VMD Tcl script that draws the C-alpha trace (Angstrom):
set ca {
  {-105.92 85.43 -63.36}
  {-105.71 84.28 -59.72}
  {-101.95 83.56 -59.60}
  {-98.70 84.54 -61.33}
  {-95.52 82.50 -60.87}
  {-92.45 84.70 -61.42}
  {-89.17 83.03 -62.43}
  {-85.82 84.60 -61.62}
  {-82.19 83.82 -60.93}
  {-81.22 83.53 -57.29}
  {-78.57 86.23 -57.07}
  {-79.18 89.12 -54.69}
  {-79.55 91.55 -57.59}
  {-81.91 89.28 -59.53}
  {-84.11 88.86 -56.45}
  {-84.20 92.61 -55.81}
  {-85.24 93.14 -59.42}
  {-87.88 90.39 -59.36}
  {-89.40 91.52 -56.08}
  {-89.59 95.12 -57.32}
  {-91.77 93.84 -60.18}
  {-93.80 91.60 -57.86}
  {-94.56 94.54 -55.57}
  {-95.79 96.65 -58.49}
  {-98.02 93.86 -59.78}
  {-99.50 93.29 -56.33}
  {-100.16 97.00 -55.95}
  {-101.85 97.24 -59.36}
  {-103.73 93.90 -59.09}
  {-104.36 93.26 -55.37}
  {-106.54 90.26 -56.10}
  {-103.76 88.34 -57.83}
  {-101.37 86.09 -55.88}
  {-97.77 86.52 -57.06}
  {-95.08 83.99 -56.13}
  {-91.35 83.97 -56.87}
  {-89.60 80.83 -58.13}
  {-85.78 80.79 -58.05}
  {-84.19 79.00 -61.00}
  {-80.52 78.07 -61.23}
  {-78.84 78.98 -64.53}
  {-75.65 77.87 -66.26}
  {-74.14 81.33 -65.88}
  {-74.65 81.13 -62.11}
  {-73.25 77.61 -61.77}
  {-70.04 77.96 -63.77}
  {-67.91 80.65 -62.18}
  {-64.40 79.40 -62.92}
  {-64.44 80.30 -66.63}
  {-65.10 83.49 -68.59}
  {-68.65 83.90 -69.88}
  {-67.36 83.75 -73.45}
  {-65.97 80.26 -72.76}
  {-69.14 78.64 -71.38}
  {-71.64 79.46 -74.11}
  {-73.08 82.17 -76.28}
  {-75.97 84.49 -75.50}
  {-78.51 83.30 -72.95}
  {-76.30 81.69 -70.30}
  {-78.26 83.51 -67.58}
  {-81.75 82.87 -68.93}
  {-82.04 79.54 -70.78}
  {-83.19 77.53 -67.78}
  {-85.75 80.22 -66.91}
  {-87.06 80.19 -70.48}
  {-87.34 76.40 -70.29}
  {-89.43 76.79 -67.15}
  {-91.69 79.21 -69.03}
  {-92.12 76.83 -71.94}
  {-92.81 73.91 -69.59}
  {-95.44 75.95 -67.71}
  {-93.52 75.86 -64.43}
  {-93.49 79.68 -64.25}
  {-95.62 82.30 -65.98}
  {-93.44 85.41 -66.04}
  {-89.66 85.79 -66.17}
  {-87.81 88.87 -64.94}
  {-84.44 89.34 -66.65}
  {-81.86 92.08 -66.88}
  {-82.55 93.23 -70.43}
  {-78.86 93.02 -71.33}
  {-78.95 89.25 -70.60}
  {-81.76 88.63 -73.10}
  {-80.52 87.40 -76.51}
  {-81.36 89.68 -79.43}
  {-83.59 86.96 -80.91}
  {-86.27 85.61 -78.60}
  {-86.83 81.89 -78.16}
  {-89.74 80.49 -80.21}
  {-92.94 80.43 -78.20}
  {-91.88 83.30 -75.91}
  {-92.59 87.03 -76.05}
  {-91.37 90.23 -74.46}
  {-94.34 91.51 -72.44}
  {-92.82 94.69 -71.02}
  {-89.64 96.77 -70.92}
  {-89.29 98.71 -67.69}
  {-88.00 102.25 -67.40}
  {-84.25 102.04 -67.39}
  {-82.09 103.34 -64.60}
  {-78.70 104.89 -65.36}
  {-77.22 102.61 -68.07}
  {-73.61 103.75 -67.74}
  {-70.76 101.49 -66.68}
  {-68.89 102.57 -63.58}
  {-65.41 102.44 -62.10}
  {-64.95 100.93 -58.66}
  {-61.44 101.88 -57.56}
  {-59.28 102.39 -54.50}
  {-58.15 105.95 -55.11}
  {-58.54 107.17 -58.69}
  {-61.78 108.69 -59.97}
  {-61.48 108.24 -63.74}
  {-60.15 105.84 -66.35}
  {-57.56 108.42 -67.33}
  {-56.21 108.56 -63.78}
  {-55.49 104.83 -63.57}
  {-51.73 104.23 -63.22}
  {-49.85 103.25 -66.35}
  {-49.61 99.46 -66.47}
  {-52.29 99.16 -63.80}
  {-54.73 96.26 -63.51}
  {-58.47 96.44 -64.03}
  {-60.85 93.45 -63.76}
  {-64.08 92.83 -65.65}
  {-66.14 89.86 -66.78}
  {-67.31 91.62 -69.94}
  {-65.55 91.41 -73.32}
  {-67.41 94.59 -74.27}
  {-65.92 96.52 -71.36}
  {-62.48 94.94 -71.90}
  {-62.43 95.97 -75.57}
  {-63.47 99.56 -74.96}
  {-61.13 99.94 -71.99}
  {-58.13 98.71 -73.99}
  {-59.12 100.87 -76.95}
  {-58.74 103.84 -74.59}
  {-55.89 102.56 -72.40}
  {-53.88 99.84 -74.18}
  {-51.25 100.07 -71.44}
  {-53.56 98.51 -68.84}
  {-53.68 94.85 -67.79}
  {-57.17 93.34 -67.73}
  {-58.11 90.41 -65.49}
  {-61.26 88.30 -65.77}
  {-63.86 88.77 -63.04}
  {-66.89 86.49 -62.52}
  {-69.60 86.22 -59.89}
  {-72.57 88.27 -58.73}
  {-72.13 91.91 -57.78}
  {-71.34 91.43 -54.06}
  {-68.90 88.63 -54.95}
  {-67.12 90.85 -57.47}
  {-66.79 93.60 -54.89}
  {-65.42 91.13 -52.34}
  {-62.88 89.82 -54.87}
  {-61.79 93.39 -55.59}
  {-61.41 94.21 -51.89}
  {-59.14 91.16 -51.44}
  {-57.10 91.80 -54.58}
  {-54.23 94.01 -55.63}
  {-56.18 95.30 -58.63}
  {-56.44 99.02 -59.18}
  {-60.11 98.93 -60.21}
  {-63.01 96.90 -61.53}
  {-65.72 97.79 -64.04}
  {-69.41 97.13 -63.34}
  {-72.83 98.28 -64.50}
  {-73.94 101.21 -62.38}
  {-77.56 100.02 -62.47}
  {-76.75 96.91 -60.43}
  {-74.95 98.84 -57.72}
  {-77.77 101.37 -57.54}
  {-80.45 98.68 -57.22}
  {-78.47 96.97 -54.45}
  {-77.99 100.18 -52.48}
  {-74.24 100.12 -53.16}
  {-73.94 103.42 -54.98}
  {-71.29 104.57 -52.49}
  {-68.84 102.07 -54.08}
  {-68.90 103.98 -57.38}
  {-65.84 106.17 -57.92}
  {-67.11 107.51 -61.24}
  {-69.68 106.95 -63.95}
  {-67.88 106.34 -67.23}
  {-69.17 108.74 -69.92}
  {-70.74 107.31 -73.07}
  {-67.97 108.98 -75.06}
  {-65.52 106.56 -73.42}
  {-67.61 103.42 -72.96}
  {-70.99 102.44 -74.40}
  {-73.18 100.00 -72.44}
  {-74.59 96.64 -73.45}
  {-77.84 96.78 -75.42}
  {-80.66 97.20 -72.93}
  {-78.42 97.85 -69.94}
  {-80.32 99.42 -67.04}
  {-83.75 98.09 -68.12}
  {-85.62 94.95 -67.05}
  {-87.27 92.55 -69.48}
  {-90.52 90.80 -68.59}
  {-90.88 87.64 -70.67}
  {-93.96 85.45 -71.03}
  {-95.27 82.67 -73.22}
  {-96.36 84.18 -76.53}
  {-99.78 82.54 -76.16}
  {-100.47 84.07 -72.74}
  {-102.33 87.18 -73.87}
  {-104.05 87.77 -70.53}
  {-100.77 87.93 -68.64}
  {-99.21 90.21 -71.25}
  {-102.09 92.63 -70.76}
  {-101.79 92.31 -66.97}
  {-98.13 93.42 -66.90}
  {-98.22 95.84 -69.81}
  {-98.54 98.78 -67.40}
  {-94.92 98.16 -66.37}
  {-93.59 99.04 -69.83}
  {-91.97 102.45 -70.35}
  {-92.48 103.62 -73.94}
  {-89.29 105.73 -74.39}
  {-87.10 102.97 -72.90}
  {-88.90 100.38 -75.00}
  {-88.17 102.27 -78.24}
  {-84.56 102.90 -77.30}
  {-84.04 99.23 -76.46}
  {-85.71 98.14 -79.72}
  {-83.08 100.17 -81.62}
  {-80.21 98.75 -79.56}
  {-81.39 95.16 -79.88}
  {-82.05 95.55 -83.61}
  {-78.44 96.72 -84.01}
  {-77.21 93.76 -81.95}
  {-79.35 91.23 -83.84}
  {-78.12 92.38 -87.26}
  {-74.51 92.03 -86.13}
  {-75.37 88.62 -84.63}
  {-73.60 89.59 -81.47}
  {-73.50 87.35 -78.42}
  {-71.34 87.30 -75.31}
  {-68.30 86.32 -77.43}
  {-68.32 89.56 -79.45}
  {-67.54 93.01 -77.99}
  {-70.58 94.98 -79.19}
  {-72.15 97.95 -77.44}
  {-75.15 100.14 -78.20}
  {-76.96 103.02 -76.58}
  {-79.99 104.95 -77.83}
  {-81.44 108.18 -76.48}
  {-84.77 109.78 -77.38}
  {-85.26 113.54 -77.28}
  {-88.28 115.39 -78.66}
  {-89.26 112.52 -80.93}
  {-85.75 112.00 -82.31}
  {-83.68 108.91 -81.58}
  {-79.89 108.93 -81.62}
  {-78.15 105.56 -81.57}
  {-74.47 104.99 -80.91}
  {-72.81 101.68 -81.63}
  {-69.42 100.03 -81.00}
  {-67.78 96.89 -82.40}
  {-64.24 95.97 -81.45}
  {-61.60 93.32 -81.09}
  {-61.29 91.93 -77.57}
  {-57.91 93.63 -77.17}
  {-59.31 96.94 -78.46}
  {-56.71 97.16 -81.22}
  {-59.38 97.31 -83.93}
  {-62.68 99.00 -83.28}
  {-65.45 101.02 -84.89}
  {-67.75 103.54 -83.26}
  {-70.52 105.26 -85.19}
  {-73.78 107.14 -84.56}
  {-77.06 107.54 -86.42}
  {-80.11 109.73 -85.78}
  {-83.71 109.66 -86.99}
  {-87.36 109.66 -86.04}
  {-87.99 107.60 -82.89}
  {-90.89 105.81 -84.60}
  {-88.25 104.13 -86.81}
  {-86.33 102.61 -83.87}
  {-85.92 99.13 -85.32}
  {-84.95 100.43 -88.77}
  {-82.38 102.80 -87.28}
  {-80.73 99.90 -85.47}
  {-80.51 97.95 -88.72}
  {-79.20 100.97 -90.64}
  {-76.41 101.62 -88.13}
  {-75.43 97.95 -88.22}
  {-75.33 97.94 -92.03}
  {-73.23 101.11 -92.04}
  {-70.71 99.59 -89.64}
  {-70.62 96.28 -91.49}
  {-69.68 98.16 -94.66}
  {-66.97 100.04 -92.77}
  {-65.26 96.92 -91.43}
  {-67.31 95.55 -88.53}
  {-67.81 92.26 -90.36}
  {-64.05 91.69 -90.50}
  {-63.67 92.44 -86.80}
  {-66.51 90.06 -85.89}
  {-65.12 87.27 -88.10}
  {-61.66 87.65 -86.60}
  {-63.08 87.56 -83.07}
  {-64.97 84.36 -83.90}
  {-61.93 82.75 -85.51}
  {-59.69 83.62 -82.57}
  {-62.28 82.30 -80.10}
  {-62.47 79.02 -82.03}
  {-58.71 78.70 -81.92}
  {-58.58 79.57 -78.25}
  {-56.53 82.66 -79.00}
  {-56.96 86.24 -77.75}
  {-59.11 88.21 -80.17}
}
mol new
graphics top color blue
foreach p $ca { graphics top sphere $p radius 0.5 }
foreach p [lrange $ca 0 end-1] q [lrange $ca 1 end] { graphics top cylinder $p $q radius 0.2 }
display resetview
């Protein structure tokens, strides 16, 4: 394999992530030329509307997947949380990288916890998942929508009168902006998106040689944890219009999976946990989803969908 064309979004974070993978491939396979191709996506172009209003899952990856299928690139580097729970036909997940800290974080002017935010204060986020969990904890807060790449979001915050914004800690860490973090939000208060903190390397399903070439980048514990999280997400048929969160941890061969489903305004929500052998990662994700569906998650998801159709708050 003399050359690998790597497809990525053009944001600063996406490029940092892609080049980190490129460097590792070059180090492992010095005889292979690796090039980066920047591909514009719908999620990057449309910044004046919430993500939930411009499409379902895949708004940051569809154009890159099209480039894969059309043989314009060979390998795509995505944030795992952007990858839909069901892969596009003809494509395959070649590797799941070791995840960095998956927790969400608070970027604030003075306070250092969600609890310390002033009553009636304003917090901005572009994620329905974060909005739902925040309002489940602090229904007194006002939540504003926040779009754009990480530096843009920070700039908007600095120019605003908001009390805080919520972001993924992994992005700030990868960009060398860890100093902006006031606190990491504990999992007990806010669960991350499925796969948050890990990178997904996607290839054409038929490209066995490339899959073998990049397989060394996969981290087995992260891979199993993400399989459980994505299995949970797939069974609930969750996209960017449904506040769903999942986080799995593996310790001594045991996998614990926590899941969350909620209304956008946090008024109705379910949070449950399941534990079992890590070799059963996919089954555990399905089992937790089934448990939560029986306990009322299906009603919450249907109501969210109906409200979104009607253009109403969920």
